[in-house]
C-alpha positions as a printed NumPy array, in Angstrom:
array([[161.832, 179.437,  52.902],
       [161.105, 178.857,  56.602],
       [159.493, 175.801,  58.135],
       [157.542, 177.896,  60.624],
       [155.797, 179.693,  57.741],
       [154.794, 176.37 ,  56.16 ],
       [153.387, 175.185,  59.504],
       [151.353, 178.347,  60.071],
       [150.081, 178.292,  56.482],
       [148.698, 174.772,  56.826],
       [147.449, 175.51 ,  60.353],
       [145.291, 178.255,  58.828],
       [143.87 , 175.875,  56.221],
       [145.783, 177.148,  53.208],
       [147.084, 174.992,  50.363],
       [150.806, 174.262,  50.333],
       [152.731, 174.787,  47.108],
       [154.813, 172.058,  45.469],
       [157.946, 173.971,  46.467],
       [156.92 , 174.064,  50.133],
       [156.196, 170.333,  50.214],
       [159.502, 169.56 ,  48.44 ],
       [161.343, 171.752,  50.957],
       [159.728, 169.902,  53.856],
       [160.336, 166.353,  52.586],
       [163.954, 167.075,  51.638],
       [164.518, 168.71 ,  55.013],
       [163.11 , 165.83 ,  57.047],
       [165.053, 163.289,  54.973],
       [168.338, 165.168,  55.503],
       [167.652, 165.722,  59.215],
       [167.623, 169.486,  58.609],
       [164.147, 169.967,  60.122],
       [163.72 , 169.193,  63.837],
       [161.16 , 166.593,  64.862],
       [159.042, 169.15 ,  66.736],
       [158.471, 171.182,  63.563],
       [157.744, 168.08 ,  61.468],
       [155.298, 166.91 ,  64.136],
       [153.647, 170.339,  64.178],
       [153.064, 170.16 ,  60.42 ],
       [151.652, 166.619,  60.744],
       [149.182, 167.909,  63.335],
       [148.208, 170.837,  61.102],
       [147.63 , 168.418,  58.206],
       [145.668, 166.116,  60.507],
       [143.181, 168.889,  61.282],
       [143.177, 170.838,  57.993],
       [143.706, 168.005,  55.524],
       [145.362, 168.093,  52.093],
       [143.808, 168.385,  48.667],
       [144.516, 165.96 ,  45.806],
       [147.362, 168.038,  44.407],
       [149.104, 168.347,  47.783],
       [148.716, 164.619,  48.448],
       [150.153, 163.683,  45.049],
       [153.149, 166.   ,  45.509],
       [153.806, 164.649,  49.009],
       [153.665, 161.088,  47.66 ],
       [156.068, 161.882,  44.797],
       [158.534, 163.543,  47.161],
       [158.489, 160.641,  49.611],
       [158.806, 158.168,  46.74 ],
       [161.986, 159.898,  45.547],
       [163.429, 160.49 ,  49.028],
       [165.546, 157.341,  48.74 ],
       [166.142, 154.386,  46.495],
       [163.636, 153.586,  43.738],
       [163.466, 150.282,  41.917],
       [163.666, 150.288,  38.139],
       [161.88 , 147.257,  36.692],
       [161.992, 148.466,  33.081],
       [164.313, 145.559,  32.217],
       [161.323, 143.263,  32.665],
       [159.549, 143.131,  29.324],
       [156.037, 142.41 ,  30.618],
       [153.721, 144.661,  32.617],
       [154.599, 144.26 ,  36.315],
       [151.483, 144.038,  38.421],
       [151.564, 144.309,  42.211],
       [149.028, 143.883,  44.983],
       [148.9  , 145.637,  48.329],
       [146.698, 144.979,  51.332],
       [146.178, 147.522,  54.093],
       [146.562, 144.653,  56.557],
       [144.356, 142.285,  58.478],
       [144.161, 139.128,  60.559],
       [144.711, 135.831,  58.759],
       [145.437, 137.726,  55.551],
       [147.619, 135.294,  53.627],
       [146.411, 136.417,  50.195],
       [149.893, 137.168,  48.801],
       [150.976, 133.557,  49.417],
       [148.053, 132.395,  47.259],
       [147.77 , 135.295,  44.878],
       [151.357, 135.759,  43.702],
       [151.875, 132.191,  42.397],
       [148.285, 131.979,  41.165],
       [148.543, 135.118,  39.043],
       [152.067, 134.265,  37.884],
       [150.871, 130.825,  36.749],
       [148.387, 132.648,  34.486],
       [151.183, 134.532,  32.697],
       [151.431, 137.761,  34.687],
       [154.736, 139.16 ,  35.965],
       [154.638, 139.534,  39.751],
       [157.559, 141.507,  41.207],
       [156.544, 141.734,  44.859],
       [158.279, 143.818,  47.525],
       [156.943, 142.99 ,  50.962],
       [157.493, 143.553,  54.668],
       [157.203, 142.089,  58.134],
       [154.263, 142.18 ,  60.509],
       [153.965, 144.306,  63.623],
       [151.263, 143.953,  66.254],
       [148.211, 141.807,  65.529],
       [148.578, 141.834,  61.712],
       [150.902, 139.356,  60.039],
       [153.624, 140.083,  57.494],
       [154.247, 138.164,  54.276],
       [157.991, 137.915,  54.954],
       [157.337, 136.256,  58.315],
       [154.954, 133.745,  56.748],
       [157.339, 132.834,  53.921],
       [160.158, 132.212,  56.393],
       [158.18 , 129.099,  57.347],
       [159.963, 127.593,  54.324],
       [163.399, 126.785,  55.733],
       [166.259, 128.553,  53.951],
       [164.066, 130.782,  51.791],
       [165.96 , 133.93 ,  50.759],
       [163.788, 137.017,  51.079],
       [166.623, 139.499,  50.615],
       [167.268, 139.192,  46.889],
       [169.778, 141.463,  45.192],
       [168.363, 143.579,  42.371],
       [169.788, 141.452,  39.54 ],
       [168.433, 138.187,  40.956],
       [165.065, 139.785,  41.67 ],
       [164.66 , 140.999,  38.083],
       [166.055, 137.803,  36.541],
       [163.621, 135.659,  38.533],
       [160.669, 137.724,  37.316],
       [161.941, 137.544,  33.729],
       [162.513, 133.797,  33.816],
       [159.81 , 132.525,  36.164],
       [157.289, 135.382,  36.282],
       [157.605, 135.815,  40.034],
       [159.876, 137.098,  42.802],
       [159.134, 138.13 ,  46.392],
       [161.674, 140.091,  48.41 ],
       [161.872, 142.346,  51.442],
       [161.924, 146.077,  50.969],
       [165.26 , 147.862,  50.809],
       [166.212, 149.722,  53.99 ],
       [166.641, 152.861,  51.876],
       [163.223, 152.638,  50.252],
       [161.197, 155.798,  51.021],
       [163.187, 156.968,  54.091],
       [161.053, 160.119,  54.402],
       [157.974, 157.974,  55.027],
       [159.779, 155.937,  57.697],
       [160.657, 159.117,  59.588],
       [157.232, 160.68 ,  59.218],
       [155.409, 157.478,  60.174],
       [157.484, 157.151,  63.347],
       [156.571, 160.736,  64.255],
       [152.898, 160.268,  63.417],
       [152.808, 157.12 ,  65.542],
       [153.835, 159.008,  68.701],
       [151.929, 162.24 ,  68.039],
       [148.418, 160.809,  67.404],
       [148.412, 161.912,  63.751],
       [148.207, 158.498,  62.063],
       [144.511, 158.723,  61.17 ],
       [144.613, 161.194,  58.286],
       [143.516, 159.81 ,  54.915],
       [146.004, 161.838,  52.851],
       [148.952, 160.874,  55.052],
       [147.898, 157.209,  55.018],
       [147.483, 157.249,  51.226],
       [150.826, 158.967,  50.688],
       [152.576, 156.47 ,  52.933],
       [151.125, 153.436,  51.136],
       [151.538, 154.681,  47.581],
       [155.033, 156.125,  47.994],
       [156.284, 152.621,  48.831],
       [154.312, 150.947,  46.033],
       [155.485, 153.459,  43.444],
       [159.1  , 153.316,  44.607],
       [158.932, 149.518,  44.238],
       [158.532, 149.91 ,  40.483],
       [155.136, 148.358,  39.733],
       [153.451, 149.274,  36.423],
       [149.96 , 148.424,  37.702],
       [148.619, 148.096,  41.241],
       [145.609, 146.298,  42.743],
       [144.815, 147.378,  46.301],
       [142.864, 145.501,  48.962],
       [141.531, 148.069,  51.431],
       [140.298, 146.315,  54.561],
       [137.468, 147.623,  56.721],
       [136.215, 146.385,  60.085],
       [137.372, 145.562,  63.604],
       [140.568, 143.867,  62.412],
       [141.483, 146.612,  59.957],
       [142.943, 150.089,  60.234],
       [139.858, 151.608,  58.582],
       [136.87 , 150.964,  60.824],
       [134.049, 152.375,  58.657],
       [133.043, 151.777,  55.047],
       [132.963, 155.527,  54.419],
       [136.605, 155.917,  55.462],
       [137.653, 152.8  ,  53.539],
       [136.142, 154.07 ,  50.29 ],
       [137.605, 157.536,  50.845],
       [141.045, 155.969,  51.282],
       [140.524, 153.746,  48.233],
       [139.633, 156.772,  46.103],
       [142.743, 158.671,  47.238],
       [144.98 , 155.666,  46.581],
       [143.568, 155.172,  43.085],
       [143.802, 158.908,  42.365],
       [147.492, 158.932,  43.342],
       [148.25 , 155.826,  41.283],
       [146.516, 157.163,  38.193],
       [148.179, 160.553,  38.76 ],
       [151.528, 158.764,  38.535],
       [150.482, 156.969,  35.325],
       [150.002, 153.613,  37.039],
       [146.835, 151.668,  36.338],
       [145.309, 151.311,  39.81 ],
       [142.255, 149.518,  41.171],
       [141.096, 149.29 ,  44.793],
       [138.798, 146.663,  46.293],
       [137.191, 147.316,  49.675],
       [136.807, 144.064,  51.638],
       [135.55 , 143.181,  55.109],
       [137.795, 142.395,  58.07 ],
       [135.26 , 142.039,  60.897],
       [136.487, 138.47 ,  61.336],
       [139.757, 136.839,  60.266],
       [140.23 , 135.798,  56.647],
       [140.107, 132.028,  56.321],
       [140.473, 129.789,  59.37 ],
       [144.199, 130.014,  60.139],
       [145.954, 132.826,  62.04 ],
       [149.71 , 132.43 ,  62.504],
       [152.601, 131.891,  60.138],
       [152.966, 128.131,  59.52 ],
       [149.215, 127.62 ,  59.92 ],
       [148.53 , 130.285,  57.294],
       [151.081, 128.782,  54.899],
       [149.298, 125.429,  55.181],
       [145.956, 127.102,  54.481],
       [147.415, 128.958,  51.497],
       [148.695, 125.66 ,  50.091],
       [145.258, 124.096,  50.505],
       [143.747, 127.077,  48.692],
       [146.198, 126.625,  45.808],
       [144.938, 123.019,  45.641],
       [141.395, 124.366,  45.297],
       [140.505, 123.106,  48.796],
       [140.831, 126.298,  50.808],
       [138.244, 128.415,  52.658],
       [135.692, 130.044,  50.383],
       [136.312, 133.59 ,  51.628],
       [140.056, 133.351,  50.976],
       [139.602, 131.782,  47.544],
       [136.929, 134.297,  46.515],
       [139.096, 137.255,  47.536],
       [142.13 , 135.874,  45.694],
       [140.081, 135.228,  42.562],
       [138.697, 138.763,  42.627],
       [142.06 , 140.449,  43.246],
       [143.773, 138.114,  40.791],
       [141.271, 138.642,  37.993],
       [141.786, 142.393,  38.252],
       [145.561, 141.849,  38.18 ],
       [145.23 , 139.781,  34.988],
       [143.155, 142.498,  33.317],
       [145.649, 145.234,  34.24 ],
       [148.584, 143.094,  33.012],
       [146.814, 142.291,  29.706],
       [146.555, 138.58 ,  30.52 ],
       [142.758, 138.673,  30.465],
       [140.371, 140.794,  28.423],
       [137.667, 140.941,  31.07 ],
       [137.272, 140.344,  34.785],
       [135.083, 137.302,  34.092],
       [137.709, 135.813,  31.792],
       [140.317, 136.419,  34.475],
       [138.299, 134.503,  37.076],
       [137.859, 131.607,  34.644],
       [141.598, 131.449,  33.89 ],
       [142.515, 131.478,  37.579],
       [140.04 , 128.713,  38.444],
       [141.639, 126.582,  35.707],
       [145.087, 127.195,  37.201],
       [143.853, 126.043,  40.608],
       [142.213, 122.881,  39.295],
       [145.135, 121.953,  37.012],
       [147.738, 122.217,  39.775],
       [149.727, 124.871,  37.89 ],
       [149.212, 127.472,  40.635],
       [150.567, 125.115,  43.311],
       [153.512, 124.204,  41.082],
       [154.343, 127.901,  40.748],
       [154.538, 128.144,  44.563],
       [156.931, 125.172,  44.624],
       [159.013, 126.913,  41.985],
       [159.022, 130.202,  43.898],
       [160.221, 128.491,  47.085],
       [162.933, 126.555,  45.227],
       [164.398, 129.43 ,  43.197],
       [164.656, 131.51 ,  46.366],
       [166.541, 128.837,  48.281],
       [163.684, 127.335,  50.293],
       [162.698, 123.708,  50.672],
       [159.956, 122.918,  48.118],
       [159.269, 119.552,  49.814],
       [157.527, 121.516,  52.563],
       [154.794, 122.407,  50.08 ],
       [153.742, 118.752,  49.956],
       [154.835, 117.418,  53.357],
       [153.408, 119.271,  56.336],
       [155.507, 117.149,  58.691],
       [158.436, 119.293,  57.525],
       [156.693, 122.478,  58.714],
       [157.388, 124.07 ,  62.127],
       [155.271, 122.363,  64.799],
       [153.982, 123.624,  68.125],
       [154.734, 121.501,  71.175],
       [151.63 , 122.684,  73.035],
       [148.038, 123.083,  71.928],
       [144.654, 123.487,  73.571],
       [141.072, 123.489,  72.288],
       [138.641, 126.298,  73.04 ],
       [135.231, 124.753,  73.705],
       [131.744, 126.219,  73.245],
       [129.93 , 126.716,  76.551],
       [126.459, 126.76 ,  74.969],
       [124.616, 125.945,  71.746],
       [123.487, 128.397,  69.083],
       [125.245, 130.402,  66.371],
       [128.408, 132.47 ,  66.22 ],
       [127.169, 136.059,  65.88 ],
       [130.541, 137.842,  66.083],
       [134.231, 136.981,  65.892],
       [136.261, 140.129,  66.503],
       [139.254, 139.981,  64.166],
       [141.483, 142.312,  66.179],
       [140.953, 140.307,  69.372],
       [141.774, 137.059,  67.541],
       [144.928, 138.71 ,  66.216],
       [145.917, 139.825,  69.721],
       [145.336, 136.307,  71.067],
       [147.571, 134.919,  68.331],
       [150.229, 137.492,  69.191],
       [150.087, 136.419,  72.844],
       [150.878, 132.874,  71.69 ],
       [154.016, 134.145,  69.962],
       [152.76 , 134.465,  66.376],
       [153.23 , 138.251,  66.23 ],
       [155.581, 140.885,  67.548],
       [154.991, 143.987,  69.664],
       [158.333, 145.538,  68.681],
       [160.466, 145.07 ,  65.587],
       [163.062, 143.256,  67.711],
       [160.679, 140.525,  68.95 ],
       [161.223, 136.999,  67.63 ],
       [158.259, 135.166,  66.145],
       [157.276, 131.58 ,  66.922],
       [156.487, 130.362,  63.4  ],
       [154.432, 127.431,  64.713],
       [152.271, 129.551,  67.033],
       [148.77 , 130.611,  66.115],
       [145.088, 129.753,  66.091],
       [142.918, 127.577,  63.889],
       [139.28 , 128.7  ,  63.896],
       [136.772, 125.899,  63.349],
       [133.77 , 128.156,  63.86 ],
       [133.217, 131.599,  62.343],
       [130.309, 134.038,  62.027],
       [127.081, 132.287,  61.023],
       [128.234, 128.787,  61.962],
       [126.031, 126.644,  64.195],
       [127.598, 125.347,  67.415],
       [126.783, 122.774,  70.042],
       [127.766, 122.94 ,  73.697],
       [131.249, 121.418,  74.243],
       [132.018, 121.569,  70.523],
       [135.493, 122.821,  69.572],
       [135.47 , 126.481,  68.503],
       [139.2  , 126.815,  67.844],
       [142.608, 125.316,  68.631],
       [145.497, 127.382,  69.99 ],
       [149.13 , 126.447,  69.207],
       [152.37 , 127.585,  70.865],
       [155.803, 126.416,  71.971],
       [155.408, 128.207,  75.313],
       [152.799, 126.485,  77.47 ],
       [152.638, 129.449,  79.863],
       [151.035, 131.541,  77.11 ],
       [148.001, 129.289,  76.577],
       [145.829, 130.424,  79.499],
       [145.896, 134.17 ,  78.799],
       [145.584, 133.647,  75.032],
       [142.585, 131.332,  75.554],
       [140.838, 133.976,  77.654],
       [141.532, 136.586,  74.989],
       [140.22 , 134.346,  72.197],
       [137.093, 133.496,  74.186],
       [136.328, 137.213,  74.438],
       [136.476, 137.507,  70.621],
       [133.423, 135.266,  70.231],
       [129.788, 136.285,  70.648],
       [126.79 , 133.977,  70.248],
       [123.074, 134.171,  69.539],
       [120.072, 131.892,  69.171],
       [119.47 , 133.015,  65.592],
       [121.738, 132.676,  62.58 ],
       [123.095, 136.139,  61.655],
       [122.812, 137.458,  58.123],
       [126.028, 136.759,  56.246],
       [127.549, 139.75 ,  54.476],
       [129.486, 139.868,  51.232],
       [133.251, 139.784,  51.699],
       [133.947, 142.335,  48.951],
       [131.925, 145.51 ,  49.367],
       [132.94 , 147.426,  46.258],
       [135.549, 148.38 ,  43.686],
       [137.167, 151.762,  43.06 ],
       [138.814, 152.661,  39.766],
       [139.411, 155.782,  37.697],
       [135.818, 155.285,  36.477],
       [134.428, 155.655,  40.008],
       [132.883, 153.327,  42.607],
       [131.115, 150.068,  41.76 ],
       [129.302, 148.425,  44.675],
       [129.055, 144.64 ,  44.786]])
């Protein structure tokens, strides 16, 4: 079998066989196929696409290209959640303890942020001493005993995807639905989850910019999951503006804690309840979605969800006192308010621009080697639809580097747009995709 024949076959729009895809993935993993040929195939796939069978085979091959995690020692159904990324998206910090407090087993493998989207590992490192590199035995034992564990992904998890993603990133072949779906699901499947709930973001702060593309991706993700005998559900949610009010690691942890107290922003709580209720249904901890929502609301009001976060932090070596005492959290030495220059209503708040402003303050990284300022970030007092008065505070910027405030303030100002009329508020969750099809909200 020759790589050049596989490239020309896909270039001409033909369907690749399982054997050809296996040959390619094994070759790229073993460094037997040069980058220029792998990149050529990525470009052919970008233009010609892949059918469902090809996408499933590619996902399986990438999944098995390195280490896979066997969670069969855990007696309960392991349910995982994945978000395609967004600004202010701290749902895992709320969702994992919330769902675990309701009896589900949450074995969560997570990663770091890059660019304007935050990573769960970075946020959790706000808790001093927290170990996010659990060995396999500890990871499984924690899920068995406490119903929850969160750890960073193994370096040898899905190595084929790491190589292909790096190539796609520099050859303008990222934006292919099948390649995106294969990349996401290969990591989720290799992480050992029995059931998966996906949050597919759409909007200015998300990778998918249109609802059509978001639903297409959601359908492919669900199709792959079900094809691998994993119960899979995808929710499509908006990311035109940041989720909640806080953007930045320590600020988002504080907001997640408030949400676990039942005092958080409505959009964040609603999304967590929706994702969580679906997780409870898939893990057999609720018979219906409505019952799941009711159970989760009880866990918020009773304090059990917040107690599960304390427990998670403690069993992984962090300081649980930080959950209750914000004075123990990282603090920024410099802050500045962004003021409204006129009265009216906020008509737009571009999520990506807010994320970039937060990154300028030190809350994100442009390269994997960059260090994050855990205290840096933005708190948004005004979001889309809110009324404003001239000289009222729109947002506060936080950083430990005063020189970063001016440029970040200009960037954040450009994220806002205003009007004289209140804009129509849109539903956060647009629809749900399952093996039964699409259900619009």
